[in-house]
C-alpha positions as CSV (number, residue, x, y, z in Angstrom):
1,M,-13.9,18.6,126.9
2,L,-12.2,15.2,126.9
3,E,-14.8,12.9,126.2
4,V,-14.5,9.5,128.0
5,P,-15.4,6.3,125.8
6,N,-18.1,4.1,126.5
7,L,-19.1,6.2,129.3
8,S,-22.1,4.3,130.1
9,A,-20.9,1.2,130.3
10,A,-18.0,2.4,132.8
11,L,-21.0,4.1,135.3
12,R,-22.9,0.7,135.2
13,G,-19.5,-0.9,136.1
14,L,-19.2,1.4,138.9
15,S,-22.6,0.4,140.6
16,V,-21.9,-2.7,140.5
17,V,-18.7,-2.8,142.3
18,R,-20.2,-0.2,144.6
19,L,-23.2,-2.8,145.0
20,L,-20.7,-5.6,145.7
21,A,-18.5,-3.7,148.0
22,A,-21.6,-2.5,150.1
23,G,-22.8,-5.6,150.5
24,L,-19.4,-7.2,151.2
25,L,-19.0,-4.8,153.8
26,F,-22.9,-5.5,155.3
27,G,-21.9,-9.0,155.5
28,I,-18.5,-8.4,157.6
29,A,-20.2,-6.1,159.8
30,G,-22.4,-8.2,160.6
31,V,-20.8,-11.4,161.3
32,L,-18.7,-8.9,163.7
33,A,-21.2,-7.8,165.0
34,L,-22.9,-11.3,165.9
35,W,-19.3,-12.7,167.4
36,G,-19.1,-9.1,169.6
37,G,-16.0,-8.1,167.5
38,L,-17.2,-5.0,165.7
39,L,-15.9,-1.7,167.4
40,Y,-18.2,0.5,166.0
41,P,-22.1,1.0,166.5
42,F,-23.5,-1.5,164.1
43,L,-26.9,-0.2,163.6
44,P,-25.8,3.5,161.6
45,L,-23.2,1.5,159.9
46,A,-25.8,-1.1,158.5
47,L,-28.3,1.9,157.5
48,C,-25.1,3.3,155.6
49,L,-24.6,0.2,153.9
50,T,-27.9,-0.1,153.0
51,G,-28.5,3.4,151.5
52,A,-25.7,2.5,149.3
53,M,-26.9,-0.8,148.1
54,T,-30.1,0.8,147.4
55,A,-28.5,3.6,145.5
56,S,-26.5,1.3,143.4
57,G,-29.6,-0.8,142.7
58,T,-31.5,1.9,141.6
59,F,-28.3,3.6,139.4
60,L,-28.6,0.3,137.8
61,L,-32.2,0.0,136.5
62,L,-32.0,4.1,135.0
63,K,-31.0,4.2,131.7
64,P,-29.9,8.0,131.3
65,S,-30.2,9.5,128.0
66,P,-26.7,10.1,126.0
67,G,-26.8,13.5,127.0
68,S,-27.4,13.1,130.7
69,L,-24.6,10.3,131.4
70,R,-21.9,13.4,132.7
71,R,-24.6,15.0,135.0
72,F,-25.3,11.3,136.0
73,A,-21.3,10.5,136.5
74,W,-21.4,13.2,138.9
75,L,-24.4,12.5,140.7
76,Q,-22.8,8.8,141.5
77,L,-19.3,10.2,142.3
78,I,-20.6,13.4,144.9
79,F,-22.7,10.7,146.3
80,D,-19.9,8.0,146.6
81,T,-17.6,10.7,148.3
82,A,-20.7,11.5,151.1
83,L,-20.9,7.7,151.5
84,V,-17.0,7.0,152.4
85,T,-17.0,10.1,154.5
86,A,-20.0,8.7,156.4
87,I,-18.4,5.5,157.0
88,V,-15.1,7.0,158.0
89,A,-16.7,8.8,160.0
90,L,-18.8,6.0,161.8
91,T,-15.5,4.3,162.0
92,G,-13.3,6.2,164.2
93,G,-12.8,9.2,161.8
94,P,-9.5,10.7,161.3
95,R,-8.1,6.9,162.8
96,S,-10.7,5.1,160.5
97,V,-8.9,2.4,158.5
98,F,-11.6,3.0,155.6
99,A,-10.1,6.3,154.8
100,F,-8.6,4.7,151.4
101,L,-11.9,4.5,149.9
102,Y,-11.3,8.3,149.1
103,V,-8.9,7.3,147.1
104,L,-11.1,4.9,144.9
105,V,-13.7,7.4,144.3
106,V,-10.6,9.7,143.6
107,T,-9.2,7.4,140.4
108,A,-13.0,6.4,139.8
109,A,-13.4,10.0,139.1
110,C,-10.3,10.1,136.8
111,V,-11.7,7.4,134.6
112,L,-15.1,8.6,134.2
113,L,-14.8,12.4,134.2
114,A,-10.9,12.4,133.2
115,R,-8.5,14.5,135.5
116,P,-10.7,18.0,135.9
117,G,-13.1,15.5,137.4
118,G,-10.5,13.8,139.2
119,L,-9.5,16.9,141.0
120,V,-13.0,18.6,141.9
121,I,-13.3,15.3,143.4
122,A,-9.7,15.0,145.1
123,G,-11.0,18.5,146.5
124,L,-14.1,17.5,147.2
125,S,-13.0,14.5,149.6
126,S,-10.0,16.6,151.2
127,L,-12.7,18.9,152.1
128,L,-15.1,16.8,153.7
129,Y,-12.1,14.9,155.3
130,T,-10.4,18.0,156.8
131,G,-14.1,19.0,158.3
132,L,-14.6,15.3,159.5
133,V,-11.4,15.7,161.3
134,L,-11.3,19.7,162.7
135,G,-15.1,19.8,162.9
136,R,-16.6,16.5,163.0
137,W,-18.6,17.4,160.0
138,G,-19.1,20.8,161.4
139,F,-21.6,19.1,163.9
140,S,-21.2,17.1,167.0
141,V,-20.6,13.6,166.5
142,S,-20.6,12.3,169.7
143,A,-23.6,10.7,169.3
144,L,-22.1,9.0,166.6
145,A,-18.7,7.7,167.7
146,E,-16.6,8.4,170.7
147,H,-15.4,11.9,171.7
148,A,-11.7,12.2,171.2
149,E,-9.4,15.6,171.1
150,V,-7.9,16.4,167.9
151,S,-4.4,15.3,168.1
152,G,-0.8,16.5,166.1
153,L,-0.8,13.2,164.8
154,E,-4.3,13.5,163.3
155,I,-3.5,16.6,161.8
156,M,-0.4,15.2,160.1
157,T,-2.4,12.4,159.1
158,M,-5.4,14.4,157.5
159,F,-2.7,16.5,155.3
160,L,-0.9,13.2,154.2
161,N,-4.2,12.3,153.1
162,T,-5.3,14.9,151.8
163,A,-2.4,15.6,149.8
164,A,-2.7,11.9,148.5
165,F,-6.0,12.7,147.5
166,L,-4.6,15.4,145.1
167,V,-1.4,13.1,144.1
168,V,-3.7,10.7,142.9
169,A,-6.2,12.9,141.1
170,V,-2.9,14.3,139.5
171,L,-1.6,10.8,138.4
172,A,-4.4,9.0,138.1
173,G,-5.9,11.9,135.5
174,S,-2.8,11.8,133.9
175,L,-3.0,8.1,133.4
176,A,-7.2,8.5,132.6
177,G,-6.0,10.9,129.7
178,Q,-3.4,8.4,128.3
179,Y,-5.7,5.3,128.4
180,H,-8.5,7.5,126.9
181,A,-6.3,9.0,124.1
182,A,-4.9,5.8,123.6
183,H,-8.7,4.4,123.7
184,R,-9.7,7.2,120.7
185,T,-6.6,6.6,118.6
186,L,-7.3,2.9,118.9
187,E,-11.0,3.2,117.7
188,N,-9.6,5.2,115.3
189,Q,-7.5,2.8,114.0
190,R,-10.4,0.1,114.2
191,E,-12.4,2.4,112.2
192,D,-9.8,2.9,110.0
193,L,-9.4,-1.0,109.4
194,S,-12.8,-1.9,109.1
195,D,-13.2,0.9,106.4
196,L,-9.7,-0.7,104.5
197,H,-11.3,-3.9,105.3
198,A,-14.5,-3.1,103.1
199,F,-12.9,-1.3,100.6
200,K,-10.3,-4.2,100.1
201,D,-13.7,-6.8,100.2
202,L,-15.3,-4.3,97.6
203,I,-12.2,-4.1,95.5
204,F,-11.7,-8.2,96.0
205,E,-15.8,-8.8,94.9
206,S,-16.3,-6.3,92.5
207,M,-13.3,-7.2,90.3
208,G,-14.1,-8.7,86.9
209,S,-11.5,-11.4,86.7
210,G,-11.4,-14.4,89.0
211,L,-9.3,-14.2,92.0
212,V,-8.3,-17.4,94.2
213,G,-6.6,-17.0,97.1
214,M,-3.9,-19.9,98.5
215,D,-1.9,-20.4,101.8
216,L,1.7,-21.9,100.9
217,D,0.4,-25.2,101.3
218,R,-2.0,-24.4,97.9
219,R,-5.0,-24.8,100.0
220,I,-8.0,-22.1,99.0
221,T,-8.3,-19.6,101.1
222,A,-10.9,-17.4,99.6
223,M,-12.7,-16.6,96.2
224,N,-14.3,-13.5,94.8
225,R,-18.0,-13.6,93.2
226,A,-16.4,-13.8,89.5
227,A,-14.1,-17.1,90.5
228,E,-17.0,-18.5,91.5
229,E,-18.9,-17.5,88.1
230,I,-16.3,-19.0,86.2
231,T,-15.6,-21.9,87.7
232,G,-19.6,-22.9,89.4
233,Y,-18.0,-23.5,92.8
234,E,-19.3,-21.1,95.9
235,S,-16.5,-20.0,98.4
236,R,-17.7,-22.0,101.1
237,E,-17.5,-25.3,98.8
238,A,-13.7,-24.3,97.5
239,T,-12.1,-22.9,100.8
240,G,-9.7,-25.1,103.0
241,R,-9.7,-27.8,99.6
242,L,-6.4,-28.1,97.7
243,W,-6.0,-26.1,94.4
244,E,-5.5,-29.7,92.1
245,S,-8.8,-30.7,93.4
246,I,-10.7,-27.7,91.8
247,F,-8.5,-26.5,89.2
248,G,-7.2,-29.9,88.3
249,D,-3.4,-30.7,87.8
250,E,-2.7,-29.6,84.4
251,I,-0.5,-27.0,85.8
252,P,2.3,-28.8,87.6
253,R,2.6,-28.1,90.8
254,E,6.2,-26.6,90.2
255,E,4.9,-23.6,88.4
256,V,2.7,-22.5,90.7
257,E,5.3,-22.6,93.7
258,R,7.9,-21.1,91.1
259,S,5.5,-17.7,91.1
260,T,6.4,-17.3,94.9
261,R,10.1,-16.6,93.6
262,L,9.1,-14.2,90.6
263,E,8.3,-10.8,90.7
264,G,6.5,-8.0,88.4
265,W,7.2,-8.8,84.6
266,Q,8.8,-12.8,85.1
267,V,5.4,-13.7,86.5
268,R,4.3,-16.3,83.6
269,R,0.6,-16.5,82.3
270,H,-0.7,-19.7,81.6
271,E,-3.8,-21.3,79.3
272,M,-5.5,-24.1,80.5
273,R,-8.9,-26.1,80.0
274,F,-10.7,-26.0,83.3
275,R,-13.8,-28.3,84.0
276,R,-16.4,-26.2,85.9
277,K,-18.6,-28.0,88.4
278,D,-21.3,-28.6,86.0
279,G,-19.0,-30.5,83.6
280,R,-18.2,-27.8,81.1
281,E,-15.1,-27.2,79.4
282,V,-13.9,-23.6,79.7
283,P,-10.5,-22.0,78.5
284,L,-9.0,-20.1,81.2
285,G,-6.0,-17.8,81.2
286,I,-4.2,-17.4,85.2
287,S,-1.4,-16.2,86.0
288,F,0.1,-16.7,89.9
289,W,1.3,-13.7,92.0
290,P,3.0,-13.9,95.5
291,V,1.2,-12.7,98.9
292,R,3.8,-10.9,101.3
293,S,3.2,-9.7,104.7
294,G,4.0,-6.3,105.9
295,R,7.6,-7.2,106.9
296,G,7.9,-8.4,103.4
297,D,7.8,-12.3,104.4
298,L,5.8,-14.4,102.1
299,A,1.9,-15.2,103.0
300,G,0.4,-16.8,100.2
301,I,0.0,-17.2,96.6
302,I,-3.3,-15.4,94.5
303,G,-4.1,-16.9,91.4
304,V,-5.6,-14.2,88.8
305,F,-7.7,-15.4,85.8
306,Q,-10.1,-15.1,83.0
307,D,-12.5,-16.8,81.2
308,L,-11.0,-17.2,77.4
309,S,-14.3,-18.4,75.7
310,A,-15.4,-14.7,74.6
311,I,-11.7,-14.0,73.5
312,K,-11.3,-17.5,71.7
313,E,-14.9,-17.1,70.0
314,M,-13.3,-13.8,68.6
315,E,-10.2,-15.2,67.5
316,E,-11.8,-17.4,65.5
317,R,-14.5,-15.4,64.4
318,M,-11.4,-12.6,63.1
319,R,-10.0,-15.8,61.4
320,R,-13.0,-17.0,59.9
321,A,-13.5,-13.1,58.5
322,D,-10.4,-13.1,57.3
323,R,-11.0,-16.8,55.4
324,L,-14.4,-15.0,54.3
325,S,-12.6,-11.9,53.0
326,A,-9.8,-13.9,50.8
327,I,-12.6,-16.0,49.4
328,G,-14.5,-12.4,48.5
329,R,-11.5,-11.2,46.7
330,L,-11.0,-14.5,45.1
331,A,-14.7,-14.6,43.9
332,A,-14.3,-11.1,42.1
333,N,-11.0,-12.6,40.3
334,I,-12.9,-15.6,39.4
335,A,-16.2,-14.6,38.1
336,H,-15.2,-13.6,34.4
337,E,-12.6,-16.8,34.0
338,I,-15.7,-19.3,34.5
339,R,-18.8,-17.6,34.1
340,N,-18.2,-16.4,30.5
341,P,-16.5,-19.9,29.5
342,L,-19.3,-21.8,30.8
343,A,-22.0,-19.7,28.9
344,S,-19.7,-20.2,25.9
345,L,-19.6,-24.0,26.4
346,S,-23.3,-24.5,27.3
347,G,-24.6,-22.4,24.1
348,A,-21.9,-24.7,21.8
349,I,-23.3,-28.0,23.2
350,E,-26.9,-26.6,22.8
351,V,-26.3,-25.7,19.3
352,L,-24.1,-28.9,18.3
353,T,-27.2,-31.1,19.9
354,R,-29.4,-29.3,17.3
355,E,-27.6,-29.8,14.4
356,L,-26.2,-33.5,15.0
357,S,-28.4,-36.5,15.3
358,L,-27.7,-38.2,18.5
359,D,-29.0,-41.5,19.9
360,K,-30.6,-41.8,23.2
361,N,-27.6,-42.4,25.3
362,Q,-25.8,-39.6,23.9
363,D,-28.5,-37.2,24.1
364,R,-28.9,-38.1,28.1
365,L,-25.1,-37.3,28.3
366,V,-25.8,-34.1,26.8
367,Q,-28.8,-33.4,29.1
368,V,-26.1,-34.3,32.1
369,V,-23.5,-31.7,30.9
370,L,-26.3,-29.1,30.6
371,R,-27.5,-29.7,33.9
372,E,-24.3,-29.4,35.3
373,S,-23.8,-26.5,33.8
374,D,-26.8,-24.8,35.0
375,R,-26.2,-26.2,38.4
376,L,-22.4,-24.5,38.2
377,N,-23.6,-21.5,37.3
378,Q,-26.1,-21.0,39.6
379,I,-24.0,-22.1,42.3
380,I,-21.3,-19.1,40.8
381,K,-24.2,-16.8,41.3
382,E,-24.8,-17.5,44.9
383,F,-20.9,-17.3,45.4
384,L,-21.0,-14.1,43.9
385,D,-24.2,-12.9,45.5
386,Y,-22.4,-13.9,48.7
387,A,-19.1,-11.9,47.9
388,R,-20.5,-8.9,46.8
389,P,-23.9,-8.4,48.9
390,A,-26.6,-5.9,48.2
391,S,-26.6,-3.0,50.4
392,L,-29.1,-3.0,53.2
393,R,-33.2,-1.7,52.8
394,P,-33.8,-1.6,56.4
395,L,-37.8,-0.8,57.6
396,P,-39.5,-1.8,60.4
397,V,-41.0,-5.4,60.1
398,N,-43.4,-7.1,62.1
399,V,-40.9,-10.1,62.5
400,G,-44.0,-12.6,63.0
401,E,-45.3,-11.4,60.0
402,V,-42.2,-12.4,58.3
403,L,-41.7,-15.7,59.9
404,D,-45.5,-16.7,59.3
405,E,-44.7,-16.0,55.4
406,V,-42.1,-18.0,55.1
407,L,-43.4,-20.9,57.4
408,L,-46.5,-20.8,54.6
409,L,-44.1,-21.1,51.7
410,L,-42.5,-23.8,53.8
411,E,-46.1,-25.7,54.4
412,H,-46.3,-25.5,50.3
413,R,-43.7,-28.0,50.1
414,A,-43.2,-31.3,49.8
415,L,-42.9,-32.0,54.0
416,P,-42.5,-35.6,55.6
417,A,-45.3,-36.9,57.1
418,H,-44.2,-36.7,60.8
419,L,-43.3,-33.1,60.7
420,K,-44.3,-30.7,63.5
421,I,-43.9,-27.5,63.4
422,V,-43.9,-25.2,66.7
423,R,-44.4,-21.4,66.4
424,E,-42.8,-19.8,69.7
425,Y,-43.1,-15.9,68.6
426,D,-45.7,-13.0,69.4
427,A,-47.4,-11.6,66.8
428,D,-46.1,-8.4,67.8
429,V,-42.5,-8.7,67.8
430,S,-40.8,-6.3,65.3
431,A,-37.6,-4.6,64.8
432,V,-36.0,-2.6,61.8
433,L,-34.2,-4.6,59.4
434,D,-34.0,-5.8,55.5
435,P,-37.0,-7.9,55.0
436,Q,-35.8,-9.3,52.1
437,Q,-32.5,-10.8,53.2
438,F,-34.4,-11.5,56.7
439,R,-36.7,-13.8,55.2
440,Q,-33.8,-15.3,53.0
441,A,-32.0,-16.2,56.2
442,I,-35.1,-17.9,57.7
443,W,-35.6,-19.6,55.0
444,N,-32.2,-21.1,54.7
445,L,-32.4,-22.4,58.2
446,C,-35.3,-24.1,57.8
447,I,-34.5,-25.6,54.5
448,N,-31.1,-27.1,56.4
449,A,-33.5,-27.9,59.5
450,L,-36.0,-30.3,57.0
451,E,-33.1,-31.6,55.3
452,A,-31.5,-32.6,58.7
453,M,-35.0,-34.6,59.4
454,P,-35.8,-36.9,56.3
455,D,-38.3,-38.5,58.0
456,G,-39.7,-36.0,60.2
457,G,-39.7,-34.5,63.6
458,E,-39.9,-31.0,65.3
459,L,-39.1,-27.6,63.6
460,R,-39.2,-24.7,66.3
461,I,-38.9,-21.0,65.1
462,G,-39.0,-18.5,67.7
463,A,-38.6,-14.7,68.1
464,G,-38.1,-12.5,71.3
465,I,-36.6,-9.8,72.5
466,A,-33.8,-10.6,75.2
467,T,-30.9,-8.8,76.9
468,H,-27.4,-10.1,75.7
469,R,-24.4,-8.6,77.1
470,N,-26.4,-5.8,78.7
471,R,-27.7,-4.9,75.6
472,R,-31.4,-5.6,74.2
473,K,-31.9,-7.7,71.2
474,L,-33.7,-9.2,68.4
475,E,-33.3,-13.2,69.2
476,V,-34.7,-15.5,66.3
477,W,-34.0,-19.2,66.6
478,V,-34.6,-22.2,64.4
479,A,-34.1,-25.4,65.9
480,D,-34.4,-28.9,64.7
481,T,-34.8,-32.3,66.1
482,G,-32.4,-34.0,63.5
483,S,-28.8,-35.9,63.1
484,G,-27.1,-32.9,64.4
485,I,-23.5,-31.8,63.5
486,N,-20.6,-33.1,64.7
487,S,-18.0,-31.4,66.9
488,E,-15.3,-31.4,64.0
489,S,-17.6,-29.7,61.3
490,L,-19.3,-27.3,64.0
491,P,-16.8,-24.3,63.7
492,H,-16.7,-24.9,60.0
493,I,-20.4,-24.5,59.0
494,F,-20.8,-20.7,58.0
495,E,-17.6,-21.3,55.8
496,P,-18.9,-21.1,52.1
497,F,-18.6,-24.3,50.3
498,F,-18.6,-26.0,53.2
499,S,-21.6,-28.5,53.4
500,T,-21.9,-32.0,55.0
501,K,-24.4,-33.3,52.7
502,P,-23.2,-34.6,49.3
503,E,-25.6,-32.8,47.3
504,G,-25.4,-29.2,49.2
505,S,-23.6,-26.1,47.7
506,G,-22.3,-24.8,51.0
507,M,-23.8,-21.8,50.4
508,G,-27.0,-21.5,52.7
509,L,-25.6,-20.8,55.8
510,A,-22.7,-18.6,54.7
511,V,-25.5,-16.2,53.5
512,V,-27.1,-16.4,57.1
513,H,-24.0,-15.7,58.4
514,R,-23.5,-12.6,55.9
515,M,-27.2,-11.2,56.6
516,V,-26.5,-11.0,60.5
517,Q,-22.8,-9.4,59.9
518,D,-24.3,-6.9,57.6
519,H,-26.9,-6.3,60.3
520,G,-24.4,-5.7,63.2
521,G,-25.5,-9.2,65.1
522,D,-24.1,-12.6,65.4
523,V,-25.3,-16.1,64.8
524,E,-24.6,-19.2,67.3
525,A,-25.5,-22.8,66.5
526,R,-25.9,-25.6,69.2
527,S,-25.9,-29.1,67.8
528,D,-25.6,-32.3,70.0
529,P,-24.9,-35.3,67.4
530,G,-28.2,-37.1,67.1
531,G,-29.9,-34.6,69.3
532,G,-30.6,-32.0,66.8
533,T,-29.2,-28.2,66.0
534,T,-30.4,-24.9,66.9
535,F,-29.5,-21.7,65.3
536,T,-29.9,-18.6,67.2
537,L,-29.7,-14.7,65.2
538,R,-29.3,-11.9,67.4
539,L,-30.1,-8.8,65.7
540,P,-29.5,-5.4,67.4
541,L,-32.4,-3.1,68.2
542,A,-32.5,0.3,67.2
543,E,-31.8,3.0,70.0
544,A,-35.9,4.1,69.9
545,D,-36.2,0.2,71.2
546,Q,-33.3,-0.7,73.5
547,R,-35.2,2.3,75.5
548,T,-38.2,0.6,75.7
């Protein structure tokens, strides 16, 4: 069975039209009755039209359930057919000028009930109209209208009208069927388009890369969530603004527009420094692609970009790892070349000092040589320990207890008078790691922090479990309020023998970095010259700890 879309709204519209038409006829009949120009009895017509308006108002107030809409439509159309028959009977029967109302009812039936319903209402209208002409509704209507003999013209009019009802039903039903089919097709296409639009939005918003759409004037039209996170701008802030007002002019305008003339592998990838809304600079890799309409016309430009910070950091780590690997190989080669001659040299000097009589200045020089030899030997020992570290012995460790031990040893040193130590960890923080190497790494960081604050300051040591890159990790941080590290030195602080202190060996932070790497973690240093330094160690947890 052919279903009519939005049948409820169509029924309400039919009731409104019936109410307005009945009201209009009632008003015209009243005016003609007052002027004496009404050719028919006013009272029966007025009662008929009043009943039509009452029924229309009732139909408007009723709210049938979706399952009873078709029955409700049949009720209204049968009522309309009977109403039109009554009006035609009261206004001259076969000579009535209102016979065309049957056509309107048949057309409404085709719209509401499709062609089968239109044919049924057309048949009912023909039957009632024929009965009205031939039998005056099957009862005498002489009391309602002037009696007249049925003439041949009236018979011909009757057949023409009934044929017209049926023809209208067929044609209107066909048109209504096409309309309903087209409506359903459009509705299905609208739903498909809506689903496609939702799917496009889902893909657009779920892309890990930043996407920014522009029109041909390079005005931003859309940004996805990744673009908002990378740039710091919300989509509503950026929409309508020129590309240059957000991304700057590091990529020339000609390069952006050139992308509209290129396809596929020809599209170039650009790298730029982008200043976020919060002022922080990040490296971006970006490429531009033309957007074309269904006809192939150029419709706009889309920029696809990624934050290269993690990639740049990884590249730097790889370069550092390569350097450290080369240094490790070098250390194995120089161990015997330096330590053995150095031991021989120190021994020979000690023998000479016992056999020779030295004055005060000569003895001081000998002590300097011996002291510096010991210092050089210690540096080489640390370097060899770094290059050939001992194997890990991971154990379940209470991190808080290890940190307390380090701070206890630290407090027995000669500390600045105005030093404040702040503990930012719980006593029950635990992890699986090598306690000896972990203790050495924290000790090195604390010693560096104290050396950065010769006049005192605040030393903060903390630990906790945090989620980093979707993984739960142990985070340990050591922060000071010292002089900080300049931006030129910061990338090199974990390299062996690199030190910003005149007496530093440059091995302390290298050992920290090696320990963290051996545990499968990473270490991060943040520093502001004059504002202190914070070292953060992130160490992976055991699988059991990941699930808790």
